[in-house]
C-alpha positions as CSV (number, residue, x, y, z in Angstrom):
1,X,-49.5,-17.7,-20.7
2,X,-50.4,-14.1,-21.3
3,X,-51.8,-13.8,-17.8
4,X,-48.2,-15.1,-15.9
5,X,-45.6,-12.8,-15.4
6,X,-42.6,-14.4,-16.2
7,X,-39.4,-13.7,-14.6
8,X,-35.7,-15.0,-16.7
9,X,-32.9,-15.2,-14.0
10,X,-30.0,-13.4,-14.9
11,X,-26.7,-14.5,-14.1
12,X,-25.9,-13.9,-10.8
13,X,-21.9,-12.6,-9.5
14,X,-21.4,-13.7,-6.3
15,X,-18.4,-11.5,-6.6
16,X,-19.8,-8.2,-7.8
17,X,-19.7,-6.2,-4.6
18,X,-16.4,-7.6,-3.9
19,X,-14.9,-6.2,-7.3
20,X,-16.9,-2.7,-6.4
21,X,-15.5,-2.5,-3.6
22,X,-11.7,-2.7,-4.9
23,X,-12.4,-0.2,-7.5
24,X,-13.2,2.4,-4.9
25,X,-11.3,5.7,-5.0
26,X,-8.5,4.7,-2.4
27,X,-11.2,4.5,0.6
28,X,-10.3,0.6,1.4
29,X,-6.3,1.2,0.7
30,X,-3.8,0.2,3.0
31,X,0.1,1.3,3.3
32,X,1.7,-1.3,4.0
33,X,5.3,-1.0,5.8
34,X,7.2,-3.7,6.6
35,X,10.8,-5.0,8.1
36,X,12.6,-8.0,6.2
37,X,15.4,-9.5,8.1
38,X,18.6,-9.8,6.0
39,X,22.0,-11.4,6.9
40,X,23.3,-11.2,10.5
41,X,21.7,-7.8,12.2
42,X,20.8,-6.5,9.0
43,X,17.3,-5.5,7.6
44,X,15.1,-3.5,5.3
45,X,12.3,-1.6,5.6
46,X,9.6,-1.9,2.4
47,X,6.8,0.9,2.0
48,X,4.5,-0.4,-0.8
49,X,1.1,1.2,-1.7
50,X,1.6,4.7,-1.7
51,X,-0.7,6.4,-4.4
52,X,0.3,6.6,-8.2
53,X,-0.4,9.9,-7.8
54,X,2.8,10.5,-5.6
55,X,6.4,10.9,-7.0
56,X,8.4,8.2,-5.0
57,X,11.6,9.8,-5.9
58,X,11.2,12.8,-4.2
59,X,9.0,10.8,-1.1
60,X,12.4,8.7,-1.0
61,X,15.2,11.5,-1.2
62,X,13.1,12.9,1.8
63,X,13.2,9.9,4.0
64,X,16.9,9.0,3.3
65,X,17.9,12.4,4.7
66,X,15.7,12.7,7.7
67,X,16.6,9.1,8.8
68,X,20.3,9.4,7.6
69,X,20.0,5.7,5.6
70,X,20.4,4.5,1.6
71,X,17.0,3.6,0.1
72,X,16.1,2.6,-3.2
73,X,12.6,2.5,-5.4
74,X,12.2,-1.3,-6.8
75,X,9.6,-1.7,-9.3
76,X,7.8,-4.8,-8.6
77,X,5.7,-6.9,-11.0
78,X,3.2,-7.6,-8.8
79,X,3.0,-4.7,-5.9
80,X,3.6,-1.9,-8.4
81,X,6.7,0.3,-6.7
82,X,8.1,-0.3,-3.8
83,X,10.0,2.2,-1.3
84,X,13.2,0.2,0.2
85,X,15.3,1.6,3.0
86,X,18.6,0.3,5.2
87,X,17.3,-0.6,8.8
88,X,14.6,-1.1,10.6
89,X,12.6,2.3,10.0
90,X,8.8,1.3,10.4
91,X,8.0,3.6,13.5
92,X,10.1,6.3,11.6
93,X,8.3,6.2,8.1
94,X,5.0,6.4,9.6
95,X,5.3,9.3,11.6
96,X,6.7,10.8,8.5
97,X,4.0,9.7,6.5
98,X,1.4,11.0,8.7
99,X,2.8,14.2,9.2
100,X,3.5,14.8,5.9
101,X,0.0,14.6,4.8
102,X,0.8,11.8,2.6
103,X,-1.4,9.2,4.3
104,X,-3.7,9.2,7.2
105,X,-3.1,7.0,10.1
106,X,-5.7,5.0,9.6
107,X,-4.7,3.8,6.5
108,X,-1.2,2.9,7.4
109,X,-0.3,-1.2,8.4
110,X,2.5,-1.6,10.0
111,X,4.4,-5.4,9.3
112,X,7.0,-7.9,11.1
113,X,8.4,-9.1,14.5
């Protein structure tokens, strides 16, 4: 038996590559900008996926001043911190985040209607 090279199979994890990609340093992280319909003509814009390094309250303060709307930061158990703004502000928020240098345009996904 010493002449044979035995290879003992090791445990194969088919999801090892996917888990390694998820732990990347923000390379595939997207910022999702969504609009939710409330009652009647009222709508709500949500921004999620910003890096934890940023101060959400300061970004919210600038967004509120820039677009003359009210908003809040909501703590969600699954999504983390989410910025909510009154009205349909998807295009405005997208341009603001790129001009401020917070997010690159390639990493923004706009959802809704």
